[in-house]
C-alpha positions in Angstrom: -59.7 -21.2 25.7 -57.9 -19.5 28.7 -56.8 -21.8 31.4 -58.5 -20.9 34.7 -56.2 -20.4 37.7 -57.6 -21.7 40.9 -57.6 -18.9 43.6 -57.9 -19.5 47.4 -59.7 -16.8 49.2 -57.2 -16.3 51.9 -57.6 -12.5 52.1 -55.5 -9.5 50.8 -52.6 -9.6 53.3 -52.2 -13.4 53.7 -48.7 -14.2 54.6 -47.6 -17.9 55.7 -46.6 -16.9 59.2 -47.4 -20.4 60.5 -44.2 -21.6 58.7 -41.3 -22.0 60.9 -38.6 -19.5 60.0 -40.9 -17.2 58.1 -40.7 -14.6 60.7 -36.9 -14.4 60.3 -37.4 -13.8 56.6 -39.8 -11.0 57.4 -37.4 -9.5 59.9 -34.7 -9.3 57.2 -37.1 -8.3 54.5 -38.4 -5.3 56.6 -35.0 -4.0 57.5 -33.6 -1.5 54.8 -30.2 -2.6 55.7 -30.4 -5.1 52.9 -30.1 -2.0 50.4 -26.6 -1.5 51.4 -25.5 -4.6 53.2 -25.9 -7.1 50.4 -25.3 -10.2 52.7 -29.1 -11.1 52.2 -29.2 -10.9 48.4 -28.6 -14.4 47.8 -31.6 -15.3 49.9 -34.1 -13.3 47.8 -32.4 -14.4 44.5 -33.1 -18.1 45.7 -36.7 -17.4 46.4 -37.4 -15.6 43.1 -34.7 -14.8 40.7 -36.7 -13.2 38.1 -38.5 -10.8 40.5 -35.3 -10.0 42.4 -33.7 -8.9 39.2 -36.6 -6.7 38.2 -37.4 -5.1 41.6 -34.5 -5.8 44.1 -37.4 -5.7 46.6 -37.4 -8.2 49.4 -40.7 -7.5 51.0 -42.4 -7.8 47.5 -40.8 -11.2 46.9 -42.0 -12.6 50.2 -45.6 -11.5 49.3 -45.4 -12.9 45.8 -43.6 -16.2 46.2 -45.7 -19.3 46.9 -46.3 -20.9 50.2 -44.8 -24.1 48.7 -41.5 -22.3 47.7 -41.2 -20.8 51.1 -41.8 -24.2 52.7 -39.2 -25.8 50.5 -36.6 -23.5 51.1 -36.9 -23.3 54.9 -37.0 -26.9 55.1 -33.5 -26.9 53.7 -31.2 -27.1 56.9 -28.4 -25.1 55.0 -30.9 -22.4 54.0 -32.4 -22.1 57.3 -28.9 -22.0 59.1 -28.2 -19.1 56.8 -31.3 -17.4 57.6 -30.6 -17.8 61.4 -27.0 -16.6 60.9 -28.1 -13.4 59.1 -30.8 -12.7 61.8 -28.2 -13.0 64.5 -25.8 -10.9 62.6 -28.3 -8.2 62.3 -28.9 -8.2 66.0 -25.4 -8.0 66.8 -24.9 -5.1 64.4 -27.7 -3.2 66.0 -26.8 -3.9 69.6 -23.0 -3.4 69.4 -21.6 -0.1 70.4 -20.4 1.9 67.3 -18.4 5.2 66.7 -20.9 7.2 68.5 -21.0 5.2 71.5 -17.2 4.6 71.6 -16.5 8.4 71.0 -19.1 10.1 72.9 -20.0 7.9 76.0 -20.9 10.8 78.2 -23.4 12.9 76.1 -26.7 14.7 76.7 -27.6 13.7 73.1 -30.2 10.8 73.1 -32.4 11.7 70.0 -32.0 13.6 66.8 -35.3 14.1 64.7 -34.5 14.4 61.2 -37.3 15.9 59.2 -37.3 15.8 55.4 -39.9 15.9 52.7 -38.4 12.9 50.9 -36.1 10.1 51.7 -34.2 8.0 49.1 -33.5 4.5 50.7 -34.3 2.4 47.8 -36.4 2.0 44.6 -38.4 -0.4 46.8 -39.7 2.7 48.7 -40.4 5.2 46.0 -40.8 8.3 48.2 -38.2 10.3 46.7 -37.5 12.8 43.8 -33.8 13.3 43.6 -30.9 15.1 45.4 -32.7 16.1 48.7 -34.0 12.6 49.3 -30.7 11.1 48.2 -29.0 13.3 51.1 -31.7 12.3 53.6 -31.5 8.6 52.9 -27.8 8.4 53.0 -27.6 10.3 56.2 -30.0 7.9 57.9 -28.0 4.8 56.7 -24.8 6.4 57.9 -26.5 7.3 61.3 -27.2 3.5 61.6 -23.7 2.6 60.7 -22.2 5.0 63.3 -24.7 4.5 66.0 -25.8 8.1 66.0 -29.3 8.2 67.6 -31.4 9.6 64.8 -35.1 9.1 63.9 -36.3 10.2 60.5 -39.7 11.9 59.9 -41.4 12.2 56.6 -44.5 11.5 54.4 -45.7 8.5 52.9 -47.0 9.4 49.3 -49.6 7.3 47.7 -48.1 8.1 44.3 -44.7 9.4 45.1 -42.8 11.3 42.3 -43.8 10.6 38.8 -42.4 7.8 36.8 -41.1 8.5 33.3 -41.9 7.0 29.9 -40.5 8.1 26.6 -43.0 7.6 23.7 -41.9 6.6 20.2 -41.1 10.4 19.5 -38.8 10.7 22.4 -41.4 12.8 24.3 -41.6 12.4 28.1 -44.8 11.0 29.6 -45.4 11.2 33.3 -47.3 8.4 34.9 -48.2 8.1 38.7 -48.4 4.4 39.8 -50.0 3.8 43.1 -47.8 2.9 46.2 -49.6 0.1 47.7 -48.6 0.2 51.4 -49.1 -3.5 51.6 -46.3 -4.0 49.2 -43.8 -1.5 50.8 -41.2 -2.3 53.4 -43.2 -0.5 56.1 -45.3 -1.4 59.0 -48.1 0.4 60.5 -47.5 1.9 64.1 -49.9 0.3 66.5 -50.6 1.2 70.1 -50.3 -1.6 72.8 -53.9 -2.5 72.4 -53.5 -3.0 68.7 -55.2 0.2 67.5 -53.4 2.1 64.7 -51.6 5.2 65.8 -53.4 8.1 64.3 -53.0 11.7 64.8 -55.4 14.6 64.3 -54.5 17.9 62.5 -57.0 20.7 62.5 -57.4 22.4 59.0 -60.1 24.8 58.1 -63.5 23.2 58.6 -62.2 19.6 59.0 -59.9 17.6 61.1 -57.5 15.5 59.2 -56.4 12.2 60.4 -52.9 11.0 59.9 -51.8 7.3 59.8 -48.3 6.6 61.0 -46.0 4.0 59.5 -42.3 2.8 60.5 -39.5 2.0 58.2 -36.5 0.0 59.8 -33.1 1.3 58.5 -30.6 -0.6 60.4 -30.6 0.5 63.9 -32.3 3.8 62.9 -36.1 4.2 62.3 -37.9 6.4 59.8 -41.4 7.3 60.7 -43.9 8.4 57.8 -47.3 10.2 58.0 -50.0 9.7 55.4 -53.4 11.3 55.1 -55.1 8.5 53.1 -57.2 7.7 56.0 -60.9 6.6 55.5 -62.1 9.1 58.3 -61.0 11.9 56.0 -62.9 13.8 53.4 -61.7 12.9 49.7 -59.8 16.1 49.4 -57.7 15.7 52.6 -57.1 12.0 51.7 -55.0 13.4 48.8 -52.7 15.6 50.7 -50.1 13.0 50.7 -50.9 11.8 47.2 -48.0 13.2 45.4 -44.5 14.4 46.1 -44.0 18.0 44.7 -47.4 18.0 42.9 -50.2 20.2 43.1 -50.3 24.1 44.0 -49.4 26.1 46.9 -52.3 25.1 49.0 -51.3 21.4 48.7 -47.7 22.2 49.5 -48.9 24.1 52.5 -50.9 21.2 53.6 -48.1 18.8 53.3 -45.8 20.9 55.1 -48.3 21.4 57.9 -48.6 17.5 58.1 -44.8 17.1 58.0 -44.1 19.9 60.6 -47.0 19.8 62.9 -47.8 16.0 62.6 -44.4 14.9 62.5 -43.4 16.4 65.9 -46.8 15.2 67.5 -45.9 11.8 66.2 -42.5 11.7 68.0 -44.3 12.9 71.3 -46.9 10.3 70.8 -44.2 7.6 70.6 -42.7 9.0 73.9 -39.7 10.4 72.2 -38.1 13.6 73.5 -35.5 14.7 70.9 -32.9 17.2 72.1 -32.1 18.2 68.4 -34.5 18.8 65.5 -32.8 18.8 62.2 -34.8 20.4 59.5 -33.4 19.2 56.2 -34.7 22.1 54.0 -37.4 24.5 54.9 -40.5 22.3 54.2 -40.4 21.0 57.7 -40.2 24.5 59.4 -43.6 24.2 61.1 -42.0 21.8 63.4 -40.4 24.8 65.1 -43.8 26.1 66.0 -45.2 22.8 67.3 -41.9 22.1 69.3 -42.5 25.5 71.0 -46.1 24.6 71.5 -45.1 21.4 73.2 -42.8 23.1 75.5 -45.5 25.8 76.3 -47.8 23.0 77.4 -45.2 21.3 79.5 -44.0 24.5 81.3 -46.8 27.1 81.1 -44.3 29.5 79.5 -45.3 32.0 76.8 -44.4 31.6 73.1 -41.4 33.8 73.0 -39.7 31.9 76.0 -40.5 28.6 74.6 -39.1 29.4 71.3 -36.0 31.0 72.9 -35.4 27.5 74.7 -36.4 25.2 71.9 -34.6 26.9 68.9 -31.2 26.2 70.7 -31.9 22.5 69.7 -33.1 23.3 66.1 -30.7 23.0 63.2 -31.8 24.1 59.8 -30.0 22.9 56.5 -30.6 24.7 53.5 -30.1 23.3 50.0 -31.6 26.2 48.0 -29.0 28.3 45.9 -31.6 30.8 44.3 -34.1 32.9 46.2 -36.9 31.7 43.9 -36.4 28.1 45.4 -37.9 28.8 48.8 -41.3 28.0 49.6 -43.5 30.9 50.0 -47.2 31.4 50.8 -49.7 34.0 50.4 -50.5 35.8 53.6 -54.1 35.0 53.0 -53.4 31.3 52.7 -51.5 31.4 56.1 -54.3 33.2 57.7 -56.7 30.8 56.4 -54.8 27.7 57.8 -52.8 29.0 60.7 -54.5 32.0 62.3 -56.4 29.6 64.8 -53.2 27.7 65.5 -51.3 31.0 66.2 -54.0 31.9 68.6 -53.3 28.8 70.6 -49.8 30.0 70.7 -50.6 33.4 71.9 -49.7 34.9 68.7 -51.6 37.5 66.7 -51.7 36.8 62.8 -49.3 39.8 62.4 -47.0 38.1 64.9 -47.2 34.7 63.2 -46.5 36.1 59.8 -43.5 38.0 61.1 -41.8 34.8 61.8 -41.8 34.0 57.9 -40.9 37.6 56.8 -37.8 39.9 56.2 -40.0 42.9 56.8 -42.7 42.3 59.5 -44.5 45.6 58.7 -45.0 44.8 55.0 -48.5 43.2 54.8 -48.0 42.0 51.2 -44.7 40.1 51.9 -45.2 36.5 51.5 -44.5 34.0 54.3 -41.0 32.3 53.6 -40.6 28.9 55.1 -36.8 29.4 55.1 -37.2 32.5 57.1 -39.3 30.6 59.6 -36.6 28.0 59.9 -34.0 30.7 60.5 -36.1 32.5 63.1 -36.6 29.3 64.9 -33.2 27.6 64.9 -30.1 27.8 66.8 -27.8 27.0 63.9 -28.1 27.1 59.9 -25.8 25.5 57.4 -25.5 25.2 53.6 -24.5 21.9 52.1 -21.0 22.9 50.6 -18.5 25.5 51.1 -19.5 27.4 48.0 -23.1 27.2 49.0 -22.5 28.5 52.5 -21.3 31.8 50.7 -24.2 31.7 48.5 -26.6 31.2 51.4 -25.0 34.0 53.4 -25.8 36.3 50.4 -29.4 35.1 50.0 -30.2 35.6 53.7 -28.3 38.8 54.2 -31.5 40.8 54.2 -32.5 39.1 57.5 -29.3 40.7 59.2 -29.4 44.3 58.0 -26.1 46.3 58.5 -24.1 43.0 59.3 -21.4 42.2 56.7 -22.2 39.3 54.4 -19.4 37.2 55.7 -20.9 37.5 59.3 -24.3 36.3 58.2 -24.6 33.2 60.7 -24.7 30.5 58.2 -21.8 27.7 58.1 -21.6 24.7 55.9 -21.3 21.0 56.0 -20.5 19.5 52.6 -22.7 16.7 51.5 -21.4 13.1 51.3 -22.9 9.9 50.0 -23.2 6.6 51.7 -20.5 4.7 49.9 -21.7 1.3 50.8 -25.0 1.9 49.0 -23.3 3.2 45.8 -20.3 0.8 45.3 -20.4 -1.8 42.8 -19.8 -5.6 43.7 -16.4 -5.1 42.0 -15.7 -2.0 44.0 -16.7 -3.7 47.3 -14.4 -6.4 46.6 -11.5 -4.1 45.9 -12.1 -1.9 49.0 -12.7 -5.0 51.3 -9.4 -6.7 50.4 -7.5 -3.3 50.7 -9.3 -1.7 53.8 -11.5 -4.3 55.4 -15.3 -4.9 55.6 -15.8 -2.4 58.4 -14.1 0.5 56.6 -17.2 2.8 56.9 -18.1 2.1 60.2 -15.7 4.5 62.1 -13.1 7.1 61.2 -11.9 6.9 57.6 -8.8 9.0 57.7 -6.2 6.0 56.9 -8.2 4.6 54.0 -6.6 6.7 51.4 -3.3 5.5 52.3 -4.3 1.9 51.8 -5.8 2.6 48.4 -2.8 4.2 47.1 -1.0 0.8 47.5 -3.1 -0.8 45.0 -1.4 -1.8 41.7 -2.0 -0.3 38.5 -3.1 -3.9 37.1 -5.5 -4.4 39.9 -7.1 -1.0 39.5 -7.4 -1.4 35.9 -9.0 -4.9 36.1 -11.4 -3.8 38.5 -12.5 -1.1 36.2 -12.8 -3.3 33.3 -14.9 -5.9 35.3 -17.3 -2.9 36.3 -17.5 -1.9 32.8 -18.4 -5.3 31.6 -21.3 -5.5 34.1 -22.4 -2.1 33.1 -22.6 -2.7 29.4 -24.5 -5.9 29.9 -27.0 -4.0 32.1 -27.3 -1.0 29.5 -27.8 -3.4 26.6 -30.7 -5.2 28.5 -32.4 -2.1 29.7 -32.2 -0.4 26.4 -33.6 -3.4 24.5 -36.7 -3.6 26.9 -37.2 0.1 26.6 -37.2 0.0 22.9 -39.7 -3.0 22.8 -42.1 -1.0 25.1 -41.8 2.2 22.9 -42.7 0.1 19.9 -39.5 -0.4 18.1 -39.1 -3.3 15.5 -37.7 -6.5 16.5 -34.7 -5.8 14.3 -34.0 -2.5 16.2 -34.4 -4.3 19.5 -32.0 -7.0 18.4 -29.5 -4.6 17.3 -29.4 -2.7 20.4 -28.4 -5.9 22.2 -25.0 -5.5 20.5 -24.6 -1.8 21.2 -21.7 -0.5 23.4 -18.5 -1.9 24.5 -16.6 -2.3 27.7 -13.3 -1.3 26.2 -14.7 2.1 24.9 -14.6 5.3 27.1 -17.9 5.7 28.6 -19.3 9.1 29.6 -22.2 9.5 31.9 -24.8 12.4 32.4 -27.8 11.8 34.6 -29.8 14.3 36.7 -32.9 16.4 36.5 -33.4 17.9 33.2 -33.8 21.7 34.0 -32.4 24.6 32.1 -30.0 25.7 34.8 -28.3 22.3 34.7 -27.5 22.8 31.0 -28.0 19.0 30.1 -27.6 19.9 26.4 -24.2 21.4 26.5 -22.8 18.5 24.7 -25.4 19.1 21.8 -24.1 22.6 21.3 -22.2 21.4 18.3 -23.9 18.2 17.3 -21.5 17.4 14.4 -18.6 17.8 16.6 -20.1 15.6 19.3 -20.8 13.0 16.5 -17.1 13.1 15.4 -16.0 12.7 18.9 -18.3 9.8 19.5 -17.5 7.9 16.1 -13.6 8.5 16.0 -12.5 5.1 14.5 -9.4 4.7 16.8 -10.8 6.5 19.9 -14.5 6.0 20.1 -16.6 7.3 23.0 -20.0 6.1 24.3 -22.5 8.3 26.2 -25.3 7.2 28.6 -27.9 9.8 29.7 -30.9 9.7 32.0 -33.1 12.2 33.8 -36.5 13.5 34.3 -38.0 16.9 33.8 -40.8 18.0 36.1 -44.2 17.5 34.4 -44.7 21.3 34.4 -41.4 22.1 33.1 -41.9 22.4 29.4 -38.4 23.7 28.9 -36.8 20.7 30.5 -39.0 18.2 28.5 -37.8 19.9 25.3 -34.3 19.3 26.5 -35.0 15.5 26.5 -36.6 15.5 23.1 -33.4 17.1 21.5 -31.4 14.2 22.9 -33.8 11.5 21.7 -33.8 13.3 18.3 -30.0 13.3 18.2 -29.7 9.6 19.2 -32.0 8.7 16.1 -29.1 9.8 13.9 -28.0 6.5 12.4 -24.4 7.0 13.5 -25.1 8.3 16.9 -27.5 5.5 18.2 -24.8 3.0 18.5 -22.8 5.4 20.7 -25.6 7.0 22.8 -28.5 5.8 24.8 -31.1 7.9 26.9 -32.3 5.4 29.5 -35.8 6.4 30.7 -37.3 6.6 34.2 -34.2 7.6 36.0 -34.6 6.2 39.7 -32.1 5.0 42.4 -31.7 1.5 40.7 -30.7 3.1 37.5 -28.5 5.5 39.2 -26.6 2.7 41.1 -25.8 1.0 37.9 -24.7 4.4 36.1 -22.3 5.5 38.9 -20.9 2.1 39.1 -20.1 1.7 35.3 -19.4 5.0 33.6 -15.6 6.3 33.3 -16.3 10.0 33.4 -19.2 11.7 35.1 -20.2 15.0 33.5 -21.9 17.8 35.2 -22.6 21.1 33.7 -24.6 23.5 35.8 -24.7 27.3 36.0 -22.5 28.3 38.8 -23.5 28.8 41.6 -26.9 27.3 41.0 -26.2 23.9 42.2 -26.0 23.8 46.0 -23.8 20.7 46.3 -24.6 18.1 43.7 -24.0 14.4 44.9 -24.0 12.3 41.8 -20.5 12.8 41.0 -19.6 11.9 44.5 -21.0 8.3 43.8 -18.4 7.6 41.1 -15.6 8.2 43.4 -15.8 4.9 45.2 -16.2 3.1 41.9 -13.2 4.6 40.3 -15.1 6.8 38.0 -13.6 10.5 37.3 -15.4 13.8 37.3 -15.5 16.4 34.6 -17.6 19.2 36.1 -18.3 22.7 36.4 -16.5 24.4 39.5 -19.8 24.4 41.3 -21.1 22.9 44.6 -18.8 20.3 45.9 -16.6 20.1 42.9 -15.4 23.7 43.6 -13.8 22.5 46.8 -12.8 19.1 45.4 -11.2 19.6 42.3 -7.4 19.3 41.9 -5.7 18.6 38.5 -4.7 15.2 39.8 -8.2 13.9 40.4 -10.4 14.9 37.5 -11.2 17.9 35.1 -12.8 21.2 35.7 -15.0 23.3 33.6 -15.3 27.1 33.8 -13.5 29.8 35.4 -14.9 29.6 38.9 -16.9 32.9 38.5 -20.6 33.7 38.0 -22.1 34.6 34.6 -25.8 33.9 35.2 -27.6 32.7 32.1 -25.4 34.3 29.5 -25.8 32.3 26.2 -22.5 33.6 25.1 -20.8 32.1 28.2 -22.7 28.9 27.5 -21.2 28.7 24.2 -17.7 29.4 25.6 -18.1 26.6 28.2 -19.4 24.1 25.5 -16.3 24.7 23.4 -14.1 24.3 26.5 -16.0 20.9 27.2 -15.3 19.7 23.6 -11.7 20.7 23.9 -11.2 19.1 27.3 -12.6 15.7 26.1 -10.7 15.8 22.6 -7.4 17.0 23.9 -7.1 15.6 27.5 -9.7 13.1 28.6 -10.0 10.7 25.5 -6.2 10.6 24.7 -5.3 9.8 28.4 -7.9 7.0 28.3 -6.5 5.5 25.2 -2.9 5.9 25.9 -1.8 2.4 27.0 1.5 0.7 28.0 2.7 -2.5 26.6 0.3 -4.4 29.1 -2.7 -2.5 27.8 -3.0 -0.2 30.9 -3.6 3.5 30.5 -1.1 4.4 33.3 -1.9 8.3 33.6 -5.5 7.4 33.8 -5.2 4.8 36.4 -3.0 7.2 38.4 -5.8 9.7 38.2 -8.4 7.0 39.5 -6.0 6.0 42.3 -5.7 9.5 43.5 -9.5 10.4 43.1 -10.4 7.1 45.2 -7.8 7.9 47.8 -8.2 11.7 48.1 -11.8 12.2 47.5 -13.8 9.1 48.5 -13.5 9.3 52.2 -13.8 13.1 52.4 -17.0 13.1 50.3 -18.7 10.2 52.1 -21.7 10.5 54.2 -19.4 9.1 57.0 -17.6 12.2 57.3 -20.8 14.3 56.8 -22.7 12.6 59.6 -19.6 12.8 62.0 -19.2 16.5 61.3 -23.0 17.1 62.0 -22.8 15.1 65.1 -19.8 16.9 66.5 -20.2 20.4 65.2 -23.9 20.6 65.5 -25.9 17.8 67.2 -23.7 17.7 70.4 -23.5 21.4 71.0 -27.3 21.9 70.2 -28.4 19.1 72.7 -26.1 20.5 75.4 -27.5 24.1 74.6 -31.2 23.0 74.6 -30.8 21.1 77.9 -29.3 23.9 79.6 -32.0 26.3 78.5 -34.8 23.9 79.2 -33.6 23.4 82.8 -35.9 24.7 85.7 -39.0 25.3 83.4 -37.2 27.1 80.9 -35.9 29.8 83.4 -33.0 30.5 81.0 -35.4 31.2 78.2 -37.2 33.9 80.2 -33.8 35.5 81.0 -33.0 35.6 77.2 -36.2 37.0 76.2 -35.7 39.9 79.0 -32.2 40.5 77.7 -33.5 40.8 74.2 -36.4 43.0 75.3 -33.9 45.4 77.0 -31.9 45.6 73.9 -35.1 46.5 71.7 -36.0 49.2 74.2 -32.4 50.7 74.7 -30.6 50.2 71.3 -31.8 53.4 69.9 -30.3 55.4 72.6 -26.7 54.1 72.0 -24.3 56.4 70.6 -20.6 56.9 70.0 -18.6 59.7 71.3 -14.9 61.0 70.3 -12.4 58.5 68.8 -8.8 58.9 69.4 -6.1 57.0 67.2 -2.5 57.1 68.1 0.5 55.1 67.1 2.6 53.1 69.5 5.6 51.5 67.8 4.2 49.3 65.0 0.7 49.3 66.5 -2.5 51.4 66.1 -3.9 52.2 69.3 -7.8 53.0 69.4 -9.9 54.7 71.9 -13.4 55.4 71.5 -16.2 56.7 73.9 -19.5 54.8 73.8 -22.7 56.0 75.7 -24.6 52.9 76.5 -27.3 55.0 78.4 -29.8 52.4 79.9 -28.0 49.3 78.6 -26.0 46.9 80.8 -22.5 47.1 79.7 -22.3 43.3 79.9 -25.3 42.9 77.4 -23.1 44.3 74.6 -19.7 44.0 73.1 -17.7 47.0 71.5 -15.6 45.7 68.7 -13.0 47.0 66.2 -13.8 46.0 62.8 -12.0 46.0 59.4 -13.3 44.2 56.3 -11.2 41.7 54.2 -9.6 42.7 51.0 -6.4 43.7 49.3 -4.7 40.7 50.7 -6.0 41.3 54.4 -8.3 39.1 56.4 -11.3 40.6 58.0 -10.7 41.8 61.6 -13.2 41.5 64.5 -11.5 42.4 67.7 -13.2 43.0 70.9 -12.4 46.3 72.7 -11.6 46.5 76.4 -13.9 48.5 78.6 -11.9 51.2 80.4 -12.7 54.0 82.8 -16.4 55.4 83.1 -16.9 58.8 81.4 -17.4 61.7 84.0 -20.8 63.0 84.2 -22.3 60.5 81.8 -24.8 57.7 82.4 -23.2 54.5 81.6 -20.6 55.9 79.2 -17.1 54.4 79.0 -13.9 54.5 77.1 -13.1 51.4 75.1 -9.7 50.6 73.8 -7.9 48.2 71.5 -4.4 47.9 69.7 -3.8 46.2 66.3 -0.7 45.9 64.3 0.0 48.8 61.9 0.2 46.5 58.7 -2.8 48.3 57.2 -3.9 51.9 57.4 -5.7 53.0 60.6 -8.7 54.3 58.4 -9.5 50.6 57.4 -10.9 50.2 60.9 -14.1 51.2 62.5 -15.9 50.5 65.7 -19.2 49.0 66.4 -21.5 47.7 69.2 -23.1 44.3 69.0 -25.3 42.3 71.3 -23.5 39.7 73.9 -24.6 37.0 76.2 -22.9 33.7 77.0 -24.6 31.0 75.1 -26.4 33.1 72.5 -25.9 33.0 68.8 -25.3 36.5 67.5 -26.6 37.7 65.1 -28.9 34.8 64.7 -30.7 35.4 67.8 -30.2 39.1 68.1 -29.3 41.1 65.1 -28.8 44.5 66.5 -25.7 46.3 65.4 -24.5 49.9 65.7 -21.7 51.3 63.5 -19.6 54.3 64.3 -20.4 56.7 61.4 
């Protein structure tokens, strides 16, 4: 007979708030600072060591642990003093001036609204899929560290991204557990009278009510919206059901909630961001809502409001292929946004034009990236190479402009090192560089790391390897048990892997372009490499394929089938359900991180950055961040730095190169030891990687760069345009209208080229007709190539041509290092404070 457990009917959300000190535990548990500052770890471990090991979720522990246990620990003076000290330290950290306050005390920047479809902060808040959320979460944490005034805006998903289970045949099964808001580290936003803050969004036939939640991320707040409100019809309650699920209509609904609802939420909270940072195009509807908000405040028309507000909008694109942009059929935009557009004073055609390359093509889809570009004052890619790729992708929006001048810069991503470092790495960096090493500038940290001895570095790596092997054995044993393996197989797995053996790691989304099965190109050769009697290798793999990506799922099955080989399974493990917690263990423990995407299809890639702080090394395709990071002293490179599309013959060439690199360079270097058992050359490579790369590819550098290169200028530009009810915006619109009317009347006259010493002298006649000479700029241009940089030189306006309306002679001189015929003249728009060609893409070339 089953023993009956007595249950007290205390309500669903009962918490022992009457116990003195519990409010302090709540404050610590609801601040996501615990996800990177591990000062509170022992508190949660003491409350429930088993649950802490399984979840790393303080709020879940507080709701699960018994009242008696809480009373017991809080009655302990030592424990209570520790809690009080932690709360006090938290408050001091939040109130103390940080890098931003010290470096920019006089600034117009008071608030940056950071919009993103997903945020990866911790496995305790599963509202992320992968790389995009990783970047967003790490940048919020870093903004907290540096004191940058950022607020995040996202969605709270009832199910989030799918969870992965591998069945006994190695096939991926997708499951969608429910995210119970009561068990997540979030709190509902309420008005002063206690009413839940809810927002209304009009969709066809219905109003959708959105609930608002708050996540505390150190000194930064993340606001989340969800549609699972009882006032909504069942279909609309499911708008925020699943991340990246459903079809185009659900995606459009989600992006309306994020963009329109997100901006309205900020205004309902009394926030007035100078800068709106769109992290990918999903949030581009915020551009429209911000302009609508300005229209309501100033009674300006839409074109003026957009001219003002776009100065404060920044669009970061993460997409490396055109098919990756969200596009919606015109009929769907008409269904959902025609009424909204009318409130902006826009016809449907005007509205659709904001998301199109060719406004006159009625069949062209509405592109969210195009909307973001048309509504932003700056655009950037996420690595140097991705900046080049993005200029090519968006060149059609800037016809006749050279690709190199398409107005897209780059800020290479970085990762939040305190989140991803192991306890062993934290100890090493703390003793070498101090506990506050990531809270300000980091330029001197590399010098300090270079002073660490070989013995200390190698011991640190071995300690991390031991911890990692223990984790892999435990996780693999549980995974095998769950899949129905025999007790003998489970017991055997408890002895797999060895901390003394070279460990390779590969973990990411399983998609064909990432080529996750390159190592399986020659299975027999891989098996020989893994099972070498003197120099064995072990390989840990993880990753998910999207539920609709059958090709990606087939790649997973290939690995699981290979692992079943009797010799391979002691050396290879595929760990299921790749999430943030698993990722942390992987990047902390592996010796070499392998990355094999098809160049240039990976915009940046951040997984390899996470091994840097932990002394791991990279062997990667020259794509994304590695294309700018690689030198022979810090790791190994795959590929020739060129694009080969999806050529299977080239895939085979690179697979052979990967095997050769491992066999001839990586493995021998790891096992070549001195008399003390230290692989001296390997340790030297670790030291240089840690010293040279860790600081540069940290989100500390990334957020400082965003702040100084984008946020501060954008805030100043927005405030200037917004003054006097947007008067400057109206002037910009009038200037641009003048360009539209008069551009077709521009023409060139005669050109005269002479030689003056070692210089070419150019004179060209330009007939501006009705255009103000101050509204344009005449330039001498030569494209780059053959060892020459491209030249863009402003020509000086000279005397007015006799008998001509607004005609002038323009002149310029350049050194005669290259032929005069390399140069041509052109006319482009010009106005102080205007981003050309982003805000005015007119251009006239001399034929």
